[in-house]
mmCIF file as gemmi writes it, N, C-alpha and C atoms, coordinates in Angstrom:
data_model
loop_
_atom_site.group_PDB
_atom_site.id
_atom_site.type_symbol
_atom_site.label_atom_id
_atom_site.label_alt_id
_atom_site.label_comp_id
_atom_site.label_asym_id
_atom_site.label_entity_id
_atom_site.label_seq_id
_atom_site.pdbx_PDB_ins_code
_atom_site.Cartn_x
_atom_site.Cartn_y
_atom_site.Cartn_z
_atom_site.occupancy
_atom_site.B_iso_or_equiv
_atom_site.pdbx_formal_charge
_atom_site.auth_seq_id
_atom_site.auth_asym_id
_atom_site.pdbx_PDB_model_num
ATOM 1 N N . MET Axp A 1 ? 0.85 -1.161 0 1 0 ? 1 A 1
ATOM 2 C CA . MET Axp A 1 ? 0 0 0 1 0 ? 1 A 1
ATOM 3 C C . MET Axp A 1 ? 0.899 1.227 0 1 0 ? 1 A 1
ATOM 4 N N . GLU Axp A 2 ? 0.498 2.268 -0.724 1 0 ? 2 A 1
ATOM 5 C CA . GLU Axp A 2 ? 1.234 3.515 -0.702 1 0 ? 2 A 1
ATOM 6 C C . GLU Axp A 2 ? 0.274 4.684 -0.618 1 0 ? 2 A 1
ATOM 7 N N . CYS Axp A 3 ? 0.789 5.826 -0.203 1 0 ? 3 A 1
ATOM 8 C CA . CYS Axp A 3 ? -0.022 7.025 -0.061 1 0 ? 3 A 1
ATOM 9 C C . CYS Axp A 3 ? -0.469 7.495 -1.437 1 0 ? 3 A 1
ATOM 10 N N . PRO Axp A 4 ? -1.774 7.749 -1.628 1 0 ? 4 A 1
ATOM 11 C CA . PRO Axp A 4 ? -2.237 8.232 -2.926 1 0 ? 4 A 1
ATOM 12 C C . PRO Axp A 4 ? -1.662 9.606 -3.276 1 0 ? 4 A 1
ATOM 13 N N . GLU Axp A 5 ? -1.188 10.341 -2.289 1 0 ? 5 A 1
ATOM 14 C CA . GLU Axp A 5 ? -0.575 11.645 -2.537 1 0 ? 5 A 1
ATOM 15 C C . GLU Axp A 5 ? 0.941 11.546 -2.627 1 0 ? 5 A 1
ATOM 16 N N . GLN Axp A 6 ? 1.462 10.318 -2.7 1 0 ? 6 A 1
ATOM 17 C CA . GLN Axp A 6 ? 2.889 10.039 -2.849 1 0 ? 6 A 1
ATOM 18 C C . GLN Axp A 6 ? 3.742 10.588 -1.703 1 0 ? 6 A 1
ATOM 19 N N . LYS Axp A 7 ? 3.17 10.658 -0.503 1 0 ? 7 A 1
ATOM 20 C CA . LYS Axp A 7 ? 3.933 11.11 0.659 1 0 ? 7 A 1
ATOM 21 C C . LYS Axp A 7 ? 4.789 9.983 1.216 1 0 ? 7 A 1
ATOM 22 N N . TRP Axp A 8 ? 4.428 8.743 0.923 1 0 ? 8 A 1
ATOM 23 C CA . TRP Axp A 8 ? 5.238 7.587 1.265 1 0 ? 8 A 1
ATOM 24 C C . TRP Axp A 8 ? 4.963 6.495 0.248 1 0 ? 8 A 1
ATOM 25 N N . LEU Axp A 9 ? 5.947 5.649 0.021 1 0 ? 9 A 1
ATOM 26 C CA . LEU Axp A 9 ? 5.839 4.597 -0.983 1 0 ? 9 A 1
ATOM 27 C C . LEU Axp A 9 ? 5.335 3.305 -0.364 1 0 ? 9 A 1
ATOM 28 N N . LYS Axp A 10 ? 5.15 2.324 -1.215 1 0 ? 10 A 1
ATOM 29 C CA . LYS Axp A 10 ? 4.671 1.03 -0.746 1 0 ? 10 A 1
ATOM 30 C C . LYS Axp A 10 ? 5.594 0.469 0.316 1 0 ? 10 A 1
ATOM 31 N N . THR Axp A 11 ? 4.995 -0.152 1.312 1 0 ? 11 A 1
ATOM 32 C CA . THR Axp A 11 ? 5.755 -0.827 2.343 1 0 ? 11 A 1
ATOM 33 C C . THR Axp A 11 ? 6.117 -2.203 1.821 1 0 ? 11 A 1
ATOM 34 N N . GLN Axp A 12 ? 7.38 -2.519 1.87 1 0 ? 12 A 1
ATOM 35 C CA . GLN Axp A 12 ? 7.819 -3.818 1.386 1 0 ? 12 A 1
ATOM 36 C C . GLN Axp A 12 ? 7.587 -4.918 2.412 1 0 ? 12 A 1
ATOM 37 N N . GLU Axp A 13 ? 7.655 -4.555 3.67 1 0 ? 13 A 1
ATOM 38 C CA . GLU Axp A 13 ? 7.412 -5.534 4.72 1 0 ? 13 A 1
ATOM 39 C C . GLU Axp A 13 ? 6.823 -4.832 5.929 1 0 ? 13 A 1
ATOM 40 N N . VAL Axp A 14 ? 6.045 -5.558 6.662 1 0 ? 14 A 1
ATOM 41 C CA . VAL Axp A 14 ? 5.463 -5.028 7.887 1 0 ? 14 A 1
ATOM 42 C C . VAL Axp A 14 ? 6.167 -5.698 9.048 1 0 ? 14 A 1
ATOM 43 N N . LYS Axp A 15 ? 6.653 -4.89 9.937 1 0 ? 15 A 1
ATOM 44 C CA . LYS Axp A 15 ? 7.36 -5.409 11.108 1 0 ? 15 A 1
ATOM 45 C C . LYS Axp A 15 ? 6.358 -6.076 12.042 1 0 ? 15 A 1
ATOM 46 N N . LYS Axp A 16 ? 6.613 -7.324 12.354 1 0 ? 16 A 1
ATOM 47 C CA . LYS Axp A 16 ? 5.752 -8.047 13.286 1 0 ? 16 A 1
ATOM 48 C C . LYS Axp A 16 ? 6.077 -7.583 14.699 1 0 ? 16 A 1
ATOM 49 N N . VAL Axp A 17 ? 5.055 -7.242 15.433 1 0 ? 17 A 1
ATOM 50 C CA . VAL Axp A 17 ? 5.257 -6.716 16.779 1 0 ? 17 A 1
ATOM 51 C C . VAL Axp A 17 ? 5.033 -7.838 17.793 1 0 ? 17 A 1
ATOM 52 N N . ASP Axp A 18 ? 6.103 -8.193 18.466 1 0 ? 18 A 1
ATOM 53 C CA . ASP Axp A 18 ? 6.042 -9.192 19.527 1 0 ? 18 A 1
ATOM 54 C C . ASP Axp A 18 ? 6.662 -8.583 20.773 1 0 ? 18 A 1
ATOM 55 N N . ASP Axp A 19 ? 6.249 -9.061 21.913 1 0 ? 19 A 1
ATOM 56 C CA . ASP Axp A 19 ? 6.826 -8.614 23.181 1 0 ? 19 A 1
ATOM 57 C C . ASP Axp A 19 ? 6.834 -7.096 23.308 1 0 ? 19 A 1
ATOM 58 N N . LEU Axp A 20 ? 5.682 -6.513 23.125 1 0 ? 20 A 1
ATOM 59 C CA . LEU Axp A 20 ? 5.534 -5.066 23.248 1 0 ? 20 A 1
ATOM 60 C C . LEU Axp A 20 ? 5.722 -4.662 24.701 1 0 ? 20 A 1
ATOM 61 N N . PRO Axp A 21 ? 6.54 -3.624 24.964 1 0 ? 21 A 1
ATOM 62 C CA . PRO Axp A 21 ? 6.743 -3.194 26.349 1 0 ? 21 A 1
ATOM 63 C C . PRO Axp A 21 ? 5.419 -2.851 27.037 1 0 ? 21 A 1
ATOM 64 N N . LYS Axp A 22 ? 5.387 -3.071 28.331 1 0 ? 22 A 1
ATOM 65 C CA . LYS Axp A 22 ? 4.16 -2.873 29.11 1 0 ? 22 A 1
ATOM 66 C C . LYS Axp A 22 ? 3.59 -1.469 28.957 1 0 ? 22 A 1
ATOM 67 N N . GLU Axp A 23 ? 4.447 -0.435 28.923 1 0 ? 23 A 1
ATOM 68 C CA . GLU Axp A 23 ? 3.932 0.934 28.814 1 0 ? 23 A 1
ATOM 69 C C . GLU Axp A 23 ? 3.25 1.176 27.465 1 0 ? 23 A 1
ATOM 70 N N . LEU Axp A 24 ? 3.721 0.518 26.395 1 0 ? 24 A 1
ATOM 71 C CA . LEU Axp A 24 ? 3.048 0.652 25.107 1 0 ? 24 A 1
ATOM 72 C C . LEU Axp A 24 ? 1.743 -0.138 25.089 1 0 ? 24 A 1
ATOM 73 N N . GLN Axp A 25 ? 1.733 -1.292 25.74 1 0 ? 25 A 1
ATOM 74 C CA . GLN Axp A 25 ? 0.483 -2.051 25.856 1 0 ? 25 A 1
ATOM 75 C C . GLN Axp A 25 ? -0.559 -1.223 26.609 1 0 ? 25 A 1
ATOM 76 N N . GLU Axp A 26 ? -0.136 -0.574 27.681 1 0 ? 26 A 1
ATOM 77 C CA . GLU Axp A 26 ? -1.062 0.26 28.456 1 0 ? 26 A 1
ATOM 78 C C . GLU Axp A 26 ? -1.577 1.435 27.62 1 0 ? 26 A 1
ATOM 79 N N . ALA Axp A 27 ? -0.716 2.012 26.797 1 0 ? 27 A 1
ATOM 80 C CA . ALA Axp A 27 ? -1.134 3.113 25.93 1 0 ? 27 A 1
ATOM 81 C C . ALA Axp A 27 ? -2.172 2.638 24.913 1 0 ? 27 A 1
ATOM 82 N N . VAL Axp A 28 ? -1.978 1.437 24.38 1 0 ? 28 A 1
ATOM 83 C CA . VAL Axp A 28 ? -2.951 0.864 23.436 1 0 ? 28 A 1
ATOM 84 C C . VAL Axp A 28 ? -4.285 0.63 24.146 1 0 ? 28 A 1
ATOM 85 N N . LEU Axp A 29 ? -4.237 0.054 25.337 1 0 ? 29 A 1
ATOM 86 C CA . LEU Axp A 29 ? -5.467 -0.209 26.095 1 0 ? 29 A 1
ATOM 87 C C . LEU Axp A 29 ? -6.194 1.085 26.457 1 0 ? 29 A 1
ATOM 88 N N . GLU Axp A 30 ? -5.439 2.149 26.644 1 0 ? 30 A 1
ATOM 89 C CA . GLU Axp A 30 ? -6.049 3.434 26.993 1 0 ? 30 A 1
ATOM 90 C C . GLU Axp A 30 ? -6.705 4.106 25.787 1 0 ? 30 A 1
ATOM 91 N N . ILE Axp A 31 ? -6.047 4.062 24.639 1 0 ? 31 A 1
ATOM 92 C CA . ILE Axp A 31 ? -6.557 4.803 23.488 1 0 ? 31 A 1
ATOM 93 C C . ILE Axp A 31 ? -7.615 4.031 22.69 1 0 ? 31 A 1
ATOM 94 N N . TYR Axp A 32 ? -7.527 2.711 22.67 1 0 ? 32 A 1
ATOM 95 C CA . TYR Axp A 32 ? -8.431 1.937 21.817 1 0 ? 32 A 1
ATOM 96 C C . TYR Axp A 32 ? -9.913 2.23 22.05 1 0 ? 32 A 1
ATOM 97 N N . PRO Axp A 33 ? -10.395 2.284 23.287 1 0 ? 33 A 1
ATOM 98 C CA . PRO Axp A 33 ? -11.827 2.569 23.473 1 0 ? 33 A 1
ATOM 99 C C . PRO Axp A 33 ? -12.267 3.91 22.866 1 0 ? 33 A 1
ATOM 100 N N . LYS Axp A 34 ? -11.341 4.83 22.72 1 0 ? 34 A 1
ATOM 101 C CA . LYS Axp A 34 ? -11.657 6.148 22.167 1 0 ? 34 A 1
ATOM 102 C C . LYS Axp A 34 ? -11.719 6.141 20.647 1 0 ? 34 A 1
ATOM 103 N N . ILE Axp A 35 ? -11.11 5.127 20.006 1 0 ? 35 A 1
ATOM 104 C CA . ILE Axp A 35 ? -11.041 5.092 18.547 1 0 ? 35 A 1
ATOM 105 C C . ILE Axp A 35 ? -11.718 3.863 17.947 1 0 ? 35 A 1
ATOM 106 N N . LYS Axp A 36 ? -12.25 2.993 18.789 1 0 ? 36 A 1
ATOM 107 C CA . LYS Axp A 36 ? -12.733 1.693 18.305 1 0 ? 36 A 1
ATOM 108 C C . LYS Axp A 36 ? -13.863 1.778 17.29 1 0 ? 36 A 1
ATOM 109 N N . LEU Axp A 37 ? -14.591 2.883 17.271 1 0 ? 37 A 1
ATOM 110 C CA . LEU Axp A 37 ? -15.678 3.02 16.298 1 0 ? 37 A 1
ATOM 111 C C . LEU Axp A 37 ? -15.179 3.549 14.956 1 0 ? 37 A 1
ATOM 112 N N . GLY Axp A 38 ? -13.855 3.701 14.837 1 0 ? 38 A 1
ATOM 113 C CA . GLY Axp A 38 ? -13.276 4.107 13.565 1 0 ? 38 A 1
ATOM 114 C C . GLY Axp A 38 ? -13.099 5.596 13.41 1 0 ? 38 A 1
ATOM 115 N N . ARG Axp A 39 ? -13.29 6.314 14.498 1 0 ? 39 A 1
ATOM 116 C CA . ARG Axp A 39 ? -13.168 7.76 14.435 1 0 ? 39 A 1
ATOM 117 C C . ARG Axp A 39 ? -12.693 8.306 15.766 1 0 ? 39 A 1
ATOM 118 N N . ALA Axp A 40 ? -11.661 9.133 15.714 1 0 ? 40 A 1
ATOM 119 C CA . ALA Axp A 40 ? -11.168 9.748 16.941 1 0 ? 40 A 1
ATOM 120 C C . ALA Axp A 40 ? -12.105 10.885 17.335 1 0 ? 40 A 1
ATOM 121 N N . PRO Axp A 41 ? -12.384 11.04 18.619 1 0 ? 41 A 1
ATOM 122 C CA . PRO Axp A 41 ? -13.325 12.078 19.05 1 0 ? 41 A 1
ATOM 123 C C . PRO Axp A 41 ? -12.78 13.499 18.902 1 0 ? 41 A 1
ATOM 124 N N . ASN Axp A 42 ? -11.466 13.623 18.811 1 0 ? 42 A 1
ATOM 125 C CA . ASN Axp A 42 ? -10.883 14.951 18.617 1 0 ? 42 A 1
ATOM 126 C C . ASN Axp A 42 ? -9.487 14.807 18.004 1 0 ? 42 A 1
ATOM 127 N N . HIS Axp A 43 ? -8.93 15.953 17.643 1 0 ? 43 A 1
ATOM 128 C CA . HIS Axp A 43 ? -7.634 15.979 16.956 1 0 ? 43 A 1
ATOM 129 C C . HIS Axp A 43 ? -6.508 15.435 17.845 1 0 ? 43 A 1
ATOM 130 N N . ALA Axp A 44 ? -6.547 15.727 19.123 1 0 ? 44 A 1
ATOM 131 C CA . ALA Axp A 44 ? -5.497 15.27 20.035 1 0 ? 44 A 1
ATOM 132 C C . ALA Axp A 44 ? -5.449 13.744 20.105 1 0 ? 44 A 1
ATOM 133 N N . ILE Axp A 45 ? -6.616 13.107 20.141 1 0 ? 45 A 1
ATOM 134 C CA . ILE Axp A 45 ? -6.669 11.633 20.184 1 0 ? 45 A 1
ATOM 135 C C . ILE Axp A 45 ? -6.15 11.06 18.868 1 0 ? 45 A 1
ATOM 136 N N . LYS Axp A 46 ? -6.514 11.683 17.753 1 0 ? 46 A 1
ATOM 137 C CA . LYS Axp A 46 ? -6.028 11.221 16.448 1 0 ? 46 A 1
ATOM 138 C C . LYS Axp A 46 ? -4.507 11.297 16.404 1 0 ? 46 A 1
ATOM 139 N N . GLN Axp A 47 ? -3.942 12.397 16.866 1 0 ? 47 A 1
ATOM 140 C CA . GLN Axp A 47 ? -2.489 12.54 16.884 1 0 ? 47 A 1
ATOM 141 C C . GLN Axp A 47 ? -1.834 11.508 17.787 1 0 ? 47 A 1
ATOM 142 N N . LYS Axp A 48 ? -2.446 11.264 18.931 1 0 ? 48 A 1
ATOM 143 C CA . LYS Axp A 48 ? -1.899 10.279 19.864 1 0 ? 48 A 1
ATOM 144 C C . LYS Axp A 48 ? -1.914 8.885 19.238 1 0 ? 48 A 1
ATOM 145 N N . MET Axp A 49 ? -2.984 8.559 18.518 1 0 ? 49 A 1
ATOM 146 C CA . MET Axp A 49 ? -3.084 7.266 17.848 1 0 ? 49 A 1
ATOM 147 C C . MET Axp A 49 ? -1.952 7.119 16.825 1 0 ? 49 A 1
ATOM 148 N N . ILE Axp A 50 ? -1.725 8.147 16.028 1 0 ? 50 A 1
ATOM 149 C CA . ILE Axp A 50 ? -0.69 8.096 15.008 1 0 ? 50 A 1
ATOM 150 C C . ILE Axp A 50 ? 0.694 8.004 15.639 1 0 ? 50 A 1
ATOM 151 N N . GLU Axp A 51 ? 0.943 8.791 16.665 1 0 ? 51 A 1
ATOM 152 C CA . GLU Axp A 51 ? 2.239 8.749 17.342 1 0 ? 51 A 1
ATOM 153 C C . GLU Axp A 51 ? 2.496 7.379 17.968 1 0 ? 51 A 1
ATOM 154 N N . LEU Axp A 52 ? 1.463 6.803 18.565 1 0 ? 52 A 1
ATOM 155 C CA . LEU Axp A 52 ? 1.596 5.471 19.164 1 0 ? 52 A 1
ATOM 156 C C . LEU Axp A 52 ? 1.897 4.436 18.08 1 0 ? 52 A 1
ATOM 157 N N . TYR Axp A 53 ? 1.173 4.501 16.98 1 0 ? 53 A 1
ATOM 158 C CA . TYR Axp A 53 ? 1.418 3.584 15.864 1 0 ? 53 A 1
ATOM 159 C C . TYR Axp A 53 ? 2.851 3.737 15.357 1 0 ? 53 A 1
ATOM 160 N N . ASN Axp A 54 ? 3.298 4.98 15.172 1 0 ? 54 A 1
ATOM 161 C CA . ASN Axp A 54 ? 4.66 5.229 14.706 1 0 ? 54 A 1
ATOM 162 C C . ASN Axp A 54 ? 5.698 4.639 15.65 1 0 ? 54 A 1
ATOM 163 N N . THR Axp A 55 ? 5.464 4.773 16.938 1 0 ? 55 A 1
ATOM 164 C CA . THR Axp A 55 ? 6.389 4.24 17.938 1 0 ? 55 A 1
ATOM 165 C C . THR Axp A 55 ? 6.436 2.716 17.885 1 0 ? 55 A 1
ATOM 166 N N . ILE Axp A 56 ? 5.285 2.101 17.815 1 0 ? 56 A 1
ATOM 167 C CA . ILE Axp A 56 ? 5.21 0.64 17.842 1 0 ? 56 A 1
ATOM 168 C C . ILE Axp A 56 ? 5.776 0.027 16.569 1 0 ? 56 A 1
ATOM 169 N N . TYR Axp A 57 ? 5.392 0.567 15.414 1 0 ? 57 A 1
ATOM 170 C CA . TYR Axp A 57 ? 5.756 -0.034 14.142 1 0 ? 57 A 1
ATOM 171 C C . TYR Axp A 57 ? 6.967 0.618 13.478 1 0 ? 57 A 1
ATOM 172 N N . ASN Axp A 58 ? 7.584 1.59 14.172 1 0 ? 58 A 1
ATOM 173 C CA . ASN Axp A 58 ? 8.754 2.284 13.636 1 0 ? 58 A 1
ATOM 174 C C . ASN Axp A 58 ? 8.462 2.878 12.249 1 0 ? 58 A 1
ATOM 175 N N . THR Axp A 59 ? 7.353 3.585 12.149 1 0 ? 59 A 1
ATOM 176 C CA . THR Axp A 59 ? 6.962 4.256 10.918 1 0 ? 59 A 1
ATOM 177 C C . THR Axp A 59 ? 7.042 5.758 11.134 1 0 ? 59 A 1
ATOM 178 N N . ASP Axp A 60 ? 6.696 6.503 10.102 1 0 ? 60 A 1
ATOM 179 C CA . ASP Axp A 60 ? 6.83 7.952 10.176 1 0 ? 60 A 1
ATOM 180 C C . ASP Axp A 60 ? 5.61 8.642 9.562 1 0 ? 60 A 1
ATOM 181 N N . TYR Axp A 61 ? 4.414 8.203 9.959 1 0 ? 61 A 1
ATOM 182 C CA . TYR Axp A 61 ? 3.21 8.869 9.466 1 0 ? 61 A 1
ATOM 183 C C . TYR Axp A 61 ? 3.151 10.281 10.037 1 0 ? 61 A 1
ATOM 184 N N . GLU Axp A 62 ? 2.722 11.217 9.233 1 0 ? 62 A 1
ATOM 185 C CA . GLU Axp A 62 ? 2.564 12.599 9.675 1 0 ? 62 A 1
ATOM 186 C C . GLU Axp A 62 ? 1.439 12.646 10.702 1 0 ? 62 A 1
ATOM 187 N N . LYS Axp A 63 ? 1.715 13.19 11.886 1 0 ? 63 A 1
ATOM 188 C CA . LYS Axp A 63 ? 0.712 13.146 12.957 1 0 ? 63 A 1
ATOM 189 C C . LYS Axp A 63 ? -0.49 14.05 12.691 1 0 ? 63 A 1
ATOM 190 N N . ASN Axp A 64 ? -0.385 14.961 11.73 1 0 ? 64 A 1
ATOM 191 C CA . ASN Axp A 64 ? -1.518 15.829 11.388 1 0 ? 64 A 1
ATOM 192 C C . ASN Axp A 64 ? -2.226 15.394 10.106 1 0 ? 64 A 1
ATOM 193 N N . THR Axp A 65 ? -1.952 14.176 9.66 1 0 ? 65 A 1
ATOM 194 C CA . THR Axp A 65 ? -2.507 13.729 8.389 1 0 ? 65 A 1
ATOM 195 C C . THR Axp A 65 ? -4.032 13.639 8.422 1 0 ? 65 A 1
ATOM 196 N N . SER Axp A 66 ? -4.618 13.848 7.268 1 0 ? 66 A 1
ATOM 197 C CA . SER Axp A 66 ? -6.05 13.601 7.117 1 0 ? 66 A 1
ATOM 198 C C . SER Axp A 66 ? -6.268 12.565 6.015 1 0 ? 66 A 1
ATOM 199 N N . CYS Axp A 67 ? -5.186 11.914 5.613 1 0 ? 67 A 1
ATOM 200 C CA . CYS Axp A 67 ? -5.234 10.868 4.589 1 0 ? 67 A 1
ATOM 201 C C . CYS Axp A 67 ? -6.013 9.663 5.128 1 0 ? 67 A 1
ATOM 202 N N . GLY Axp A 68 ? -7.093 9.32 4.473 1 0 ? 68 A 1
ATOM 203 C CA . GLY Axp A 68 ? -7.936 8.217 4.916 1 0 ? 68 A 1
ATOM 204 C C . GLY Axp A 68 ? -7.198 6.894 4.971 1 0 ? 68 A 1
ATOM 205 N N . SER Axp A 69 ? -6.354 6.635 3.99 1 0 ? 69 A 1
ATOM 206 C CA . SER Axp A 69 ? -5.587 5.395 3.954 1 0 ? 69 A 1
ATOM 207 C C . SER Axp A 69 ? -4.625 5.315 5.136 1 0 ? 69 A 1
ATOM 208 N N . CYS Axp A 70 ? -3.954 6.423 5.423 1 0 ? 70 A 1
ATOM 209 C CA . CYS Axp A 70 ? -3.01 6.467 6.545 1 0 ? 70 A 1
ATOM 210 C C . CYS Axp A 70 ? -3.744 6.233 7.868 1 0 ? 70 A 1
ATOM 211 N N . LEU Axp A 71 ? -4.867 6.897 8.025 1 0 ? 71 A 1
ATOM 212 C CA . LEU Axp A 71 ? -5.629 6.767 9.271 1 0 ? 71 A 1
ATOM 213 C C . LEU Axp A 71 ? -6.18 5.356 9.442 1 0 ? 71 A 1
ATOM 214 N N . GLN Axp A 72 ? -6.631 4.744 8.347 1 0 ? 72 A 1
ATOM 215 C CA . GLN Axp A 72 ? -7.135 3.37 8.42 1 0 ? 72 A 1
ATOM 216 C C . GLN Axp A 72 ? -6.019 2.404 8.809 1 0 ? 72 A 1
ATOM 217 N N . THR Axp A 73 ? -4.83 2.62 8.259 1 0 ? 73 A 1
ATOM 218 C CA . THR Axp A 73 ? -3.699 1.76 8.578 1 0 ? 73 A 1
ATOM 219 C C . THR Axp A 73 ? -3.345 1.857 10.062 1 0 ? 73 A 1
ATOM 220 N N . THR Axp A 74 ? -3.3 3.086 10.575 1 0 ? 74 A 1
ATOM 221 C CA . THR Axp A 74 ? -2.949 3.247 11.994 1 0 ? 74 A 1
ATOM 222 C C . THR Axp A 74 ? -4.034 2.664 12.892 1 0 ? 74 A 1
ATOM 223 N N . LEU Axp A 75 ? -5.287 2.871 12.545 1 0 ? 75 A 1
ATOM 224 C CA . LEU Axp A 75 ? -6.388 2.309 13.331 1 0 ? 75 A 1
ATOM 225 C C . LEU Axp A 75 ? -6.328 0.79 13.335 1 0 ? 75 A 1
ATOM 226 N N . LYS Axp A 76 ? -6.097 0.209 12.171 1 0 ? 76 A 1
ATOM 227 C CA . LYS Axp A 76 ? -6.025 -1.249 12.094 1 0 ? 76 A 1
ATOM 228 C C . LYS Axp A 76 ? -4.855 -1.788 12.921 1 0 ? 76 A 1
ATOM 229 N N . GLY Axp A 77 ? -3.721 -1.117 12.854 1 0 ? 77 A 1
ATOM 230 C CA . GLY Axp A 77 ? -2.563 -1.557 13.631 1 0 ? 77 A 1
ATOM 231 C C . GLY Axp A 77 ? -2.821 -1.529 15.123 1 0 ? 77 A 1
ATOM 232 N N . ILE Axp A 78 ? -3.419 -0.45 15.606 1 0 ? 78 A 1
ATOM 233 C CA . ILE Axp A 78 ? -3.741 -0.328 17.036 1 0 ? 78 A 1
ATOM 234 C C . ILE Axp A 78 ? -4.795 -1.372 17.422 1 0 ? 78 A 1
ATOM 235 N N . THR Axp A 79 ? -5.79 -1.563 16.558 1 0 ? 79 A 1
ATOM 236 C CA . THR Axp A 79 ? -6.843 -2.553 16.828 1 0 ? 79 A 1
ATOM 237 C C . THR Axp A 79 ? -6.257 -3.954 16.921 1 0 ? 79 A 1
ATOM 238 N N . ASP Axp A 80 ? -5.377 -4.298 16.002 1 0 ? 80 A 1
ATOM 239 C CA . ASP Axp A 80 ? -4.754 -5.627 16.019 1 0 ? 80 A 1
ATOM 240 C C . ASP Axp A 80 ? -3.984 -5.863 17.315 1 0 ? 80 A 1
ATOM 241 N N . ILE Axp A 81 ? -3.25 -4.861 17.744 1 0 ? 81 A 1
ATOM 242 C CA . ILE Axp A 81 ? -2.49 -5.001 18.996 1 0 ? 81 A 1
ATOM 243 C C . ILE Axp A 81 ? -3.433 -5.11 20.182 1 0 ? 81 A 1
ATOM 244 N N . TYR Axp A 82 ? -4.485 -4.302 20.196 1 0 ? 82 A 1
ATOM 245 C CA . TYR Axp A 82 ? -5.47 -4.369 21.28 1 0 ? 82 A 1
ATOM 246 C C . TYR Axp A 82 ? -6.061 -5.784 21.365 1 0 ? 82 A 1
ATOM 247 N N . ASN Axp A 83 ? -6.465 -6.317 20.229 1 0 ? 83 A 1
ATOM 248 C CA . ASN Axp A 83 ? -7.063 -7.658 20.213 1 0 ? 83 A 1
ATOM 249 C C . ASN Axp A 83 ? -6.066 -8.713 20.692 1 0 ? 83 A 1
ATOM 250 N N . LYS Axp A 84 ? -4.798 -8.565 20.318 1 0 ? 84 A 1
ATOM 251 C CA . LYS Axp A 84 ? -3.78 -9.511 20.754 1 0 ? 84 A 1
ATOM 252 C C . LYS Axp A 84 ? -3.579 -9.429 22.277 1 0 ? 84 A 1
ATOM 253 N N . ILE Axp A 85 ? -3.551 -8.217 22.807 1 0 ? 85 A 1
ATOM 254 C CA . ILE Axp A 85 ? -3.393 -8.048 24.245 1 0 ? 85 A 1
ATOM 255 C C . ILE Axp A 85 ? -4.563 -8.701 24.982 1 0 ? 85 A 1
ATOM 256 N N . LYS Axp A 86 ? -5.769 -8.428 24.53 1 0 ? 86 A 1
ATOM 257 C CA . LYS Axp A 86 ? -6.959 -8.988 25.174 1 0 ? 86 A 1
ATOM 258 C C . LYS Axp A 86 ? -6.982 -10.506 25.089 1 0 ? 86 A 1
ATOM 259 N N . LYS Axp A 87 ? -6.555 -11.044 23.956 1 0 ? 87 A 1
ATOM 260 C CA . LYS Axp A 87 ? -6.512 -12.495 23.786 1 0 ? 87 A 1
ATOM 261 C C . LYS Axp A 87 ? -5.52 -13.123 24.773 1 0 ? 87 A 1
ATOM 262 N N . ASN Axp A 88 ? -4.385 -12.461 24.963 1 0 ? 88 A 1
ATOM 263 C CA . ASN Axp A 88 ? -3.376 -12.973 25.885 1 0 ? 88 A 1
ATOM 264 C C . ASN Axp A 88 ? -3.772 -12.857 27.339 1 0 ? 88 A 1
ATOM 265 N N . GLU Axp A 89 ? -4.722 -11.967 27.644 1 0 ? 89 A 1
ATOM 266 C CA . GLU Axp A 89 ? -5.2 -11.813 29.026 1 0 ? 89 A 1
ATOM 267 C C . GLU Axp A 89 ? -6.076 -12.978 29.452 1 0 ? 89 A 1
ATOM 268 N N . LYS Axp A 90 ? -6.654 -13.666 28.483 1 0 ? 90 A 1
ATOM 269 C CA . LYS Axp A 90 ? -7.589 -14.759 28.803 1 0 ? 90 A 1
ATOM 270 C C . LYS Axp A 90 ? -6.885 -15.993 29.25 1 0 ? 90 A 1
């Protein structure tokens, strides 16, 4: 996938996230309920979601982006980690 505005090129590989530090897991657990419906309630939450995604996946998405593809990617990444954390809690 690549940015339709050519701000970033196709990703050749996605880094698999294993053994996420506890503080990042806590950040995911904190933010996910605010974004789980597919929309951040405000700009600050959207920026926090992008920054968290960038930290976890070592990417460089612009934190002020309004690119739908970029936002969907970050939401999906956070959702996947949230689901993995919850699955491991059981």
